[in-house]
TIVO-2410 file (N, C-alpha, C; in nm, 3 decimals):
# residues 113
REC num residu      c1      c2      c3 atome chaine
REC   1      M   0.085  -0.118   0.000     N      A
REC   1      M   0.000   0.000   0.000    CA      A
REC   1      M   0.090   0.125   0.000     C      A
REC   2      I   0.041   0.226  -0.067     N      A
REC   2      I   0.110   0.355  -0.068    CA      A
REC   2      I   0.008   0.464  -0.033     C      A
REC   3      P   0.056   0.573   0.026     N      A
REC   3      P  -0.038   0.682   0.057    CA      A
REC   3      P  -0.079   0.755  -0.070     C      A
REC   4      V  -0.204   0.799  -0.071     N      A
REC   4      V  -0.252   0.884  -0.179    CA      A
REC   4      V  -0.194   1.023  -0.157     C      A
REC   5      L  -0.161   1.090  -0.264     N      A
REC   5      L  -0.100   1.222  -0.255    CA      A
REC   5      L  -0.187   1.320  -0.178     C      A
REC   6      G  -0.123   1.413  -0.111     N      A
REC   6      G  -0.193   1.519  -0.038    CA      A
REC   6      G  -0.213   1.641  -0.126     C      A
REC   7      E  -0.253   1.748  -0.065     N      A
REC   7      E  -0.275   1.874  -0.137    CA      A
REC   7      E  -0.142   1.940  -0.173     C      A
REC   8      G  -0.145   2.023  -0.275     N      A
REC   8      G  -0.028   2.103  -0.311    CA      A
REC   8      G   0.085   2.027  -0.376     C      A
REC   9      V   0.056   1.916  -0.443     N      A
REC   9      V   0.162   1.839  -0.507    CA      A
REC   9      V   0.190   1.893  -0.647     C      A
REC  10      E   0.305   1.862  -0.696     N      A
REC  10      E   0.347   1.904  -0.830    CA      A
REC  10      E   0.292   1.805  -0.933     C      A
REC  11      I   0.283   1.850  -1.057     N      A
REC  11      I   0.227   1.766  -1.162    CA      A
REC  11      I   0.308   1.639  -1.181     C      A
REC  12      F   0.440   1.644  -1.168     N      A
REC  12      F   0.521   1.523  -1.185    CA      A
REC  12      F   0.489   1.421  -1.076     C      A
REC  13      E   0.453   1.466  -0.957     N      A
REC  13      E   0.415   1.373  -0.850    CA      A
REC  13      E   0.281   1.305  -0.882     C      A
REC  14      I   0.190   1.382  -0.941     N      A
REC  14      I   0.063   1.323  -0.983    CA      A
REC  14      I   0.086   1.217  -1.090     C      A
REC  15      H   0.173   1.247  -1.184     N      A
REC  15      H   0.201   1.150  -1.290    CA      A
REC  15      H   0.268   1.026  -1.235     C      A
REC  16      D   0.362   1.041  -1.143     N      A
REC  16      D   0.425   0.924  -1.081    CA      A
REC  16      D   0.322   0.839  -1.008     C      A
REC  17      F   0.231   0.905  -0.937     N      A
REC  17      F   0.127   0.832  -0.866    CA      A
REC  17      F   0.035   0.761  -0.965     C      A
REC  18      A   0.001   0.827  -1.074     N      A
REC  18      A  -0.086   0.766  -1.175    CA      A
REC  18      A  -0.025   0.638  -1.230     C      A
REC  19      M   0.106   0.635  -1.240     N      A
REC  19      M   0.175   0.519  -1.296    CA      A
REC  19      M   0.184   0.401  -1.199     C      A
REC  20      T   0.124   0.411  -1.082     N      A
REC  20      T   0.121   0.298  -0.988    CA      A
REC  20      T   0.002   0.207  -1.016     C      A
REC  21      Y  -0.074   0.237  -1.120     N      A
REC  21      Y  -0.193   0.158  -1.154    CA      A
REC  21      Y  -0.187   0.117  -1.300     C      A
REC  22      D  -0.208  -0.011  -1.328     N      A
REC  22      D  -0.209  -0.061  -1.465    CA      A
REC  22      D  -0.352  -0.070  -1.515     C      A
REC  23      G  -0.404   0.042  -1.560     N      A
REC  23      G  -0.540   0.046  -1.608    CA      A
REC  23      G  -0.561  -0.033  -1.736     C      A
REC  24      Y  -0.456  -0.053  -1.813     N      A
REC  24      Y  -0.471  -0.121  -1.942    CA      A
REC  24      Y  -0.514  -0.266  -1.923     C      A
REC  25      T  -0.441  -0.343  -1.845     N      A
REC  25      T  -0.479  -0.482  -1.826    CA      A
REC  25      T  -0.599  -0.495  -1.733     C      A
REC  26      S  -0.625  -0.395  -1.652     N      A
REC  26      S  -0.743  -0.398  -1.567    CA      A
REC  26      S  -0.871  -0.372  -1.646     C      A
REC  27      N  -0.856  -0.315  -1.765     N      A
REC  27      N  -0.971  -0.283  -1.849    CA      A
REC  27      N  -0.971  -0.361  -1.980     C      A
REC  28      G  -0.915  -0.479  -1.977     N      A
REC  28      G  -0.908  -0.562  -2.098    CA      A
REC  28      G  -0.773  -0.630  -2.102     C      A
REC  29      D  -0.713  -0.629  -2.217     N      A
REC  29      D  -0.578  -0.683  -2.230    CA      A
REC  29      D  -0.487  -0.572  -2.283     C      A
REC  30      S  -0.366  -0.607  -2.316     N      A
REC  30      S  -0.272  -0.503  -2.357    CA      A
REC  30      S  -0.311  -0.438  -2.489     C      A
REC  31      V  -0.395  -0.504  -2.569     N      A
REC  31      V  -0.437  -0.447  -2.696    CA      A
REC  31      V  -0.563  -0.362  -2.679     C      A
REC  32      T  -0.667  -0.416  -2.620     N      A
REC  32      T  -0.794  -0.344  -2.606    CA      A
REC  32      T  -0.797  -0.254  -2.484     C      A
REC  33      G  -0.707  -0.277  -2.390     N      A
REC  33      G  -0.709  -0.203  -2.264    CA      A
REC  33      G  -0.696  -0.053  -2.280     C      A
REC  34      F  -0.606  -0.008  -2.367     N      A
REC  34      F  -0.589   0.136  -2.385    CA      A
REC  34      F  -0.718   0.199  -2.438     C      A
REC  35      H  -0.778   0.137  -2.537     N      A
REC  35      H  -0.903   0.190  -2.593    CA      A
REC  35      H  -1.012   0.195  -2.486     C      A
REC  36      N  -1.024   0.089  -2.408     N      A
REC  36      N  -1.125   0.085  -2.302    CA      A
REC  36      N  -1.098   0.193  -2.196     C      A
REC  37      C  -0.972   0.211  -2.161     N      A
REC  37      C  -0.934   0.315  -2.063    CA      A
REC  37      C  -0.968   0.454  -2.116     C      A
REC  38      A  -0.931   0.478  -2.240     N      A
REC  38      A  -0.955   0.609  -2.299    CA      A
REC  38      A  -1.105   0.638  -2.310     C      A
REC  39      T  -1.184   0.538  -2.346     N      A
REC  39      T  -1.329   0.556  -2.354    CA      A
REC  39      T  -1.386   0.590  -2.217     C      A
REC  40      L  -1.347   0.515  -2.115     N      A
REC  40      L  -1.394   0.540  -1.979    CA      A
REC  40      L  -1.353   0.680  -1.934     C      A
REC  41      A  -1.227   0.717  -1.959     N      A
REC  41      A  -1.176   0.848  -1.916    CA      A
REC  41      A  -1.247   0.962  -1.989     C      A
REC  42      N  -1.272   0.944  -2.118     N      A
REC  42      N  -1.341   1.049  -2.194    CA      A
REC  42      N  -1.483   1.070  -2.144     C      A
REC  43      L  -1.555   0.961  -2.117     N      A
REC  43      L  -1.691   0.972  -2.065    CA      A
REC  43      L  -1.692   1.037  -1.927     C      A
REC  44      A  -1.597   0.999  -1.844     N      A
REC  44      A  -1.589   1.056  -1.709    CA      A
REC  44      A  -1.555   1.205  -1.713     C      A
REC  45      A  -1.463   1.244  -1.800     N      A
REC  45      A  -1.427   1.385  -1.812    CA      A
REC  45      A  -1.545   1.467  -1.862     C      A
REC  46      Q  -1.621   1.412  -1.955     N      A
REC  46      Q  -1.739   1.481  -2.006    CA      A
REC  46      Q  -1.845   1.497  -1.897     C      A
REC  47      K  -1.863   1.393  -1.815     N      A
REC  47      K  -1.959   1.399  -1.704    CA      A
REC  47      K  -1.919   1.506  -1.604     C      A
REC  48      R  -1.790   1.518  -1.577     N      A
REC  48      R  -1.744   1.622  -1.484    CA      A
REC  48      R  -1.765   1.760  -1.544     C      A
REC  49      L  -1.734   1.774  -1.672     N      A
REC  49      L  -1.749   1.902  -1.739    CA      A
REC  49      L  -1.895   1.947  -1.740     C      A
REC  50      E  -1.985   1.855  -1.769     N      A
REC  50      E  -2.127   1.890  -1.781    CA      A
REC  50      E  -2.199   1.900  -1.647     C      A
REC  51      H  -2.162   1.812  -1.552     N      A
REC  51      H  -2.238   1.803  -1.427    CA      A
REC  51      H  -2.155   1.823  -1.300     C      A
REC  52      G  -2.024   1.836  -1.315     N      A
REC  52      G  -1.938   1.855  -1.198    CA      A
REC  52      G  -1.922   1.731  -1.113     C      A
REC  53      L  -1.948   1.614  -1.171     N      A
REC  53      L  -1.947   1.489  -1.095    CA      A
REC  53      L  -1.826   1.403  -1.131     C      A
REC  54      L  -1.775   1.334  -1.030     N      A
REC  54      L  -1.669   1.235  -1.050    CA      A
REC  54      L  -1.724   1.096  -1.019     C      A
REC  55      R  -1.663   0.997  -1.073     N      A
REC  55      R  -1.706   0.859  -1.052    CA      A
REC  55      R  -1.685   0.818  -0.906     C      A
REC  56      D  -1.753   0.709  -0.868     N      A
REC  56      D  -1.744   0.659  -0.731    CA      A
REC  56      D  -1.655   0.536  -0.717     C      A
REC  57      A  -1.622   0.471  -0.827     N      A
REC  57      A  -1.541   0.349  -0.821    CA      A
REC  57      A  -1.392   0.384  -0.825     C      A
REC  58      L  -1.317   0.332  -0.730     N      A
REC  58      L  -1.174   0.358  -0.721    CA      A
REC  58      L  -1.103   0.316  -0.850     C      A
REC  59      H  -1.140   0.202  -0.903     N      A
REC  59      H  -1.083   0.150  -1.028    CA      A
REC  59      H  -1.101   0.253  -1.141     C      A
REC  60      D  -1.220   0.308  -1.154     N      A
REC  60      D  -1.247   0.407  -1.259    CA      A
REC  60      D  -1.168   0.535  -1.237     C      A
REC  61      L  -1.160   0.580  -1.114     N      A
REC  61      L  -1.086   0.703  -1.083    CA      A
REC  61      L  -0.938   0.688  -1.116     C      A
REC  62      R  -0.882   0.574  -1.080     N      A
REC  62      R  -0.740   0.553  -1.109    CA      A
REC  62      R  -0.715   0.538  -1.259     C      A
REC  63      T  -0.810   0.479  -1.330     N      A
REC  63      T  -0.799   0.470  -1.476    CA      A
REC  63      T  -0.802   0.610  -1.536     C      A
REC  64      C  -0.893   0.694  -1.491     N      A
REC  64      C  -0.903   0.832  -1.542    CA      A
REC  64      C  -0.775   0.910  -1.513     C      A
REC  65      L  -0.718   0.888  -1.396     N      A
REC  65      L  -0.594   0.957  -1.361    CA      A
REC  65      L  -0.479   0.911  -1.451     C      A
REC  66      L  -0.473   0.782  -1.478     N      A
REC  66      L  -0.369   0.729  -1.566    CA      A
REC  66      L  -0.379   0.792  -1.705     C      A
REC  67      I  -0.499   0.795  -1.761     N      A
REC  67      I  -0.517   0.854  -1.894    CA      A
REC  67      I  -0.491   1.005  -1.890     C      A
REC  68      G  -0.534   1.071  -1.784     N      A
REC  68      G  -0.507   1.214  -1.770    CA      A
REC  68      G  -0.358   1.244  -1.766     C      A
REC  69      A  -0.284   1.161  -1.697     N      A
REC  69      A  -0.138   1.180  -1.690    CA      A
REC  69      A  -0.074   1.159  -1.827     C      A
REC  70      R  -0.123   1.061  -1.900     N      A
REC  70      R  -0.069   1.039  -2.035    CA      A
REC  70      R  -0.100   1.157  -2.126     C      A
REC  71      R  -0.222   1.209  -2.115     N      A
REC  71      R  -0.259   1.324  -2.198    CA      A
REC  71      R  -0.171   1.444  -2.166     C      A
REC  72      H  -0.151   1.468  -2.040     N      A
REC  72      H  -0.072   1.585  -1.999    CA      A
REC  72      H   0.072   1.572  -2.044     C      A
REC  73      R   0.120   1.450  -2.052     N      A
REC  73      R   0.257   1.429  -2.099    CA      A
REC  73      R   0.275   1.479  -2.242     C      A
REC  74      W   0.170   1.469  -2.323     N      A
REC  74      W   0.178   1.511  -2.464    CA      A
REC  74      W   0.125   1.650  -2.487     C      A
REC  75      D   0.046   1.703  -2.395     N      A
REC  75      D  -0.011   1.837  -2.411    CA      A
REC  75      D  -0.002   1.909  -2.277     C      A
REC  76      T   0.106   1.980  -2.255     N      A
REC  76      T   0.132   2.041  -2.125    CA      A
REC  76      T   0.043   2.161  -2.096     C      A
REC  77      L  -0.038   2.201  -2.195     N      A
REC  77      L  -0.129   2.313  -2.173    CA      A
REC  77      L  -0.261   2.270  -2.108     C      A
REC  78      I  -0.281   2.139  -2.094     N      A
REC  78      I  -0.402   2.089  -2.030    CA      A
REC  78      I  -0.399   2.131  -1.883     C      A
REC  79      A  -0.509   2.183  -1.835     N      A
REC  79      A  -0.519   2.223  -1.694    CA      A
REC  79      A  -0.512   2.099  -1.606     C      A
REC  80      V  -0.447   2.111  -1.492     N      A
REC  80      V  -0.431   1.996  -1.403    CA      A
REC  80      V  -0.541   1.990  -1.296     C      A
REC  81      D  -0.637   2.080  -1.300     N      A
REC  81      D  -0.740   2.080  -1.196    CA      A
REC  81      D  -0.820   1.950  -1.195     C      A
REC  82      Y  -0.841   1.889  -1.311     N      A
REC  82      Y  -0.914   1.762  -1.316    CA      A
REC  82      Y  -0.834   1.652  -1.248     C      A
REC  83      E  -0.704   1.646  -1.274     N      A
REC  83      E  -0.620   1.545  -1.211    CA      A
REC  83      E  -0.616   1.565  -1.059     C      A
REC  84      V  -0.610   1.690  -1.015     N      A
REC  84      V  -0.612   1.719  -0.870    CA      A
REC  84      V  -0.744   1.675  -0.810     C      A
REC  85      A  -0.855   1.699  -0.880     N      A
REC  85      A  -0.986   1.656  -0.831    CA      A
REC  85      A  -0.993   1.503  -0.824     C      A
REC  86      L  -0.933   1.435  -0.920     N      A
REC  86      L  -0.928   1.288  -0.916    CA      A
REC  86      L  -0.850   1.239  -0.795     C      A
REC  87      I  -0.736   1.303  -0.767     N      A
REC  87      I  -0.656   1.265  -0.650    CA      A
REC  87      I  -0.738   1.282  -0.523     C      A
REC  88      R  -0.807   1.393  -0.509     N      A
REC  88      R  -0.890   1.417  -0.390    CA      A
REC  88      R  -0.995   1.308  -0.374     C      A
REC  89      R  -1.060   1.274  -0.485     N      A
REC  89      R  -1.166   1.173  -0.480    CA      A
REC  89      R  -1.107   1.035  -0.449     C      A
REC  90      I  -0.994   1.004  -0.505     N      A
REC  90      I  -0.926   0.876  -0.475    CA      A
REC  90      I  -0.893   0.869  -0.327     C      A
REC  91      R  -0.841   0.978  -0.273     N      A
REC  91      R  -0.806   0.983  -0.130    CA      A
REC  91      R  -0.931   0.963  -0.044     C      A
REC  92      E  -1.039   1.028  -0.083     N      A
REC  92      E  -1.164   1.019  -0.008    CA      A
REC  92      E  -1.220   0.876  -0.010     C      A
REC  93      I  -1.224   0.813  -0.126     N      A
REC  93      I  -1.282   0.680  -0.138    CA      A
REC  93      I  -1.192   0.572  -0.079     C      A
REC  94      S  -1.062   0.586  -0.095     N      A
REC  94      S  -0.968   0.481  -0.052    CA      A
REC  94      S  -0.934   0.486   0.096     C      A
REC  95      G  -0.967   0.597   0.162     N      A
REC  95      G  -0.924   0.612   0.300    CA      A
REC  95      G  -0.780   0.658   0.311     C      A
REC  96      G  -0.720   0.695   0.198     N      A
REC  96      G  -0.586   0.753   0.202    CA      A
REC  96      G  -0.473   0.663   0.156     C      A
REC  97      E  -0.505   0.536   0.124     N      A
REC  97      E  -0.401   0.445   0.076    CA      A
REC  97      E  -0.456   0.359  -0.038     C      A
REC  98      V  -0.368   0.327  -0.133     N      A
REC  98      V  -0.404   0.240  -0.245    CA      A
REC  98      V  -0.292   0.138  -0.267     C      A
REC  99      F  -0.327   0.032  -0.337     N      A
REC  99      F  -0.228  -0.068  -0.374    CA      A
REC  99      F  -0.148  -0.021  -0.495     C      A
REC 100      I  -0.023  -0.061  -0.501     N      A
REC 100      I   0.055  -0.046  -0.624    CA      A
REC 100      I   0.024  -0.169  -0.706     C      A
REC 101      D  -0.028  -0.150  -0.824     N      A
REC 101      D  -0.058  -0.261  -0.913    CA      A
REC 101      D   0.074  -0.326  -0.954     C      A
REC 102      P   0.088  -0.459  -0.936     N      A
REC 102      P   0.217  -0.524  -0.967    CA      A
REC 102      P   0.258  -0.515  -1.114     C      A
REC 103      N   0.162  -0.488  -1.203     N      A
REC 103      N   0.193  -0.477  -1.346    CA      A
REC 103      N   0.207  -0.333  -1.392     C      A
REC 104      S   0.197  -0.238  -1.300     N      A
REC 104      S   0.203  -0.097  -1.337    CA      A
REC 104      S   0.345  -0.058  -1.378     C      A
REC 105      P   0.357   0.049  -1.457     N      A
REC 105      P   0.491   0.097  -1.494    CA      A
REC 105      P   0.578   0.127  -1.372     C      A
REC 106      S   0.516   0.182  -1.268     N      A
REC 106      S   0.592   0.217  -1.148    CA      A
REC 106      S   0.646   0.092  -1.079     C      A
REC 107      A   0.564  -0.010  -1.066     N      A
REC 107      A   0.607  -0.134  -0.999    CA      A
REC 107      A   0.716  -0.204  -1.079     C      A
REC 108      I   0.704  -0.202  -1.210     N      A
REC 108      I   0.805  -0.266  -1.294    CA      A
REC 108      I   0.937  -0.192  -1.280     C      A
REC 109      R   0.935  -0.058  -1.278     N      A
REC 109      R   1.060   0.018  -1.258    CA      A
REC 109      R   1.123  -0.013  -1.123     C      A
REC 110      R   1.040  -0.033  -1.021     N      A
REC 110      R   1.094  -0.059  -0.887    CA      A
REC 110      R   1.162  -0.195  -0.879     C      A
REC 111      R   1.120  -0.290  -0.964     N      A
REC 111      R   1.178  -0.425  -0.961    CA      A
REC 111      R   1.309  -0.433  -1.036     C      A
REC 112      R   1.336  -0.338  -1.124     N      A
REC 112      R   1.459  -0.343  -1.202    CA      A
REC 112      R   1.580  -0.319  -1.114     C      A
REC 113      P   1.688  -0.391  -1.140     N      A
REC 113      P   1.810  -0.371  -1.059    CA      A
REC 113      P   1.877  -0.240  -1.087     C      A
***
């Protein structure tokens, strides 16, 4: 288990935290997983934009954060307020701690010598 980020974190910390979850295999396989993640994240972002609502499932929130981090990596002009809102909601739902997915990019980097 790792602690969920607190308030006032930098964008690189949000991205590192996002990489502790393997949303791709959690949402299909390595081929369909990205498409499924992106679809879920797009629908969730639209729901927040239109209604100000975030999802209630931890799995969905972490998937949205992963896709948000990937998007920000390619477009640095994207506002980070959505990612910060996702972190807050993840912290609220999880009680402040989450598992590091053993297949996540972060876990794989930690295992390398």
